[in-house]
C-alpha positions, -999 to 999 in steps of 0.1 A, spaced: 646 80 160 617 80 185 599 112 190 566 120 207 545 144 187 522 159 213 493 181 206 483 175 170 450 192 179 470 224 184 483 219 148 447 215 137 452 180 125 434 159 150 402 143 137 368 145 153 366 112 171 393 90 186 399 56 173 378 30 190 403 2 186 439 1 177 463 -28 172 499 -34 162 501 -37 124 471 -16 117 474 6 87 472 44 90 458 63 60 451 99 52 416 113 45 418 102 9 428 67 18 464 69 9 490 51 32 506 72 59 522 44 80 517 14 102 512 11 139 543 -7 154 536 -3 191 509 8 215 522 28 245 495 39 268 475 67 251 500 68 222 505 48 191 539 44 176 536 49 138 562 40 113 562 60 80 585 54 51 611 77 69 603 79 106 589 62 136 571 84 162 546 83 190 513 100 183 483 104 207 455 79 200 431 108 199 447 119 166 431 90 147 396 78 138 388 42 131 374 38 96 368 5 78 395 -14 97 421 14 92 431 44 112 423 77 95 448 105 101 445 142 91 478 144 72 493 129 41 525 109 45 545 137 30 529 163 54 534 140 84 571 134 75 576 172 71 560 178 106 582 152 122 613 167 106 603 202 116 597 190 152 631 172 153 650 202 140 632 225 166 640 200 193 677 199 184 680 236 181 664 241 216 691 220 233 718 247 235 740 264 261 720 288 282 686 271 277 665 267 308 657 230 316 622 223 331 614 193 351 583 171 352 564 196 373 571 223 347 594 243 369 630 252 361 655 226 374 686 242 358 703 256 328 723 240 300 759 249 306 775 231 277 766 208 248 796 186 238 788 160 211 762 137 225 765 150 261 749 179 279 761 195 311 733 210 332 739 234 361 711 226 385 693 252 406 709 236 437 743 247 423 754 212 414 762 201 379 752 169 361 763 155 327 736 137 307 733 122 273 714 147 250 688 120 245 678 125 282 665 160 273 636 169 250 638 202 231 604 215 224 592 235 193 586 265 215 623 266 224 620 252 259 638 221 271 623 193 293 637 165 313 617 137 329 629 144 365 621 168 393 649 190 408 649 167 438 654 136 417 683 152 398 699 162 431 696 126 443 712 114 411 741 138 415 745 128 452 743 91 443 769 95 416 792 114 440 787 87 467 794 58 443 825 76 429 840 80 463 831 45 475 800 57 494 819 82 516 
């Protein structure tokens, strides 16, 4: 499962200084030097870290470079627990009636139904779109986010309707 854990600073676990250099394969350790995980990918301002149970994206600013390793403010057990807590909150947030916010932070619709791995969203334009649940991100605060604006979603709905009718 890939998950982005956002503001670790808000959780009080970001360290004082960001890591100066990161590379794939670099070991992540806690403040006592015990292993937390390994960097598997670098994606912009995030590092993908693999623990013994999970693989998640974490902001680079959550680490401090120390003696060739990345120092992190949680033990592996604490980190795994935070990931599991975030995953559970995310899944719980994706439910019928939840407001879906777009990239600009404004509401683009409401979840009408969750059926297995698919979610039907009633857009603010009055149209409906069915998406895989993985297209949505449930947040710990109960909100739901999608990586599109209302206009982009309307274009997707209109494009689907056009292709389904042979462009008519």
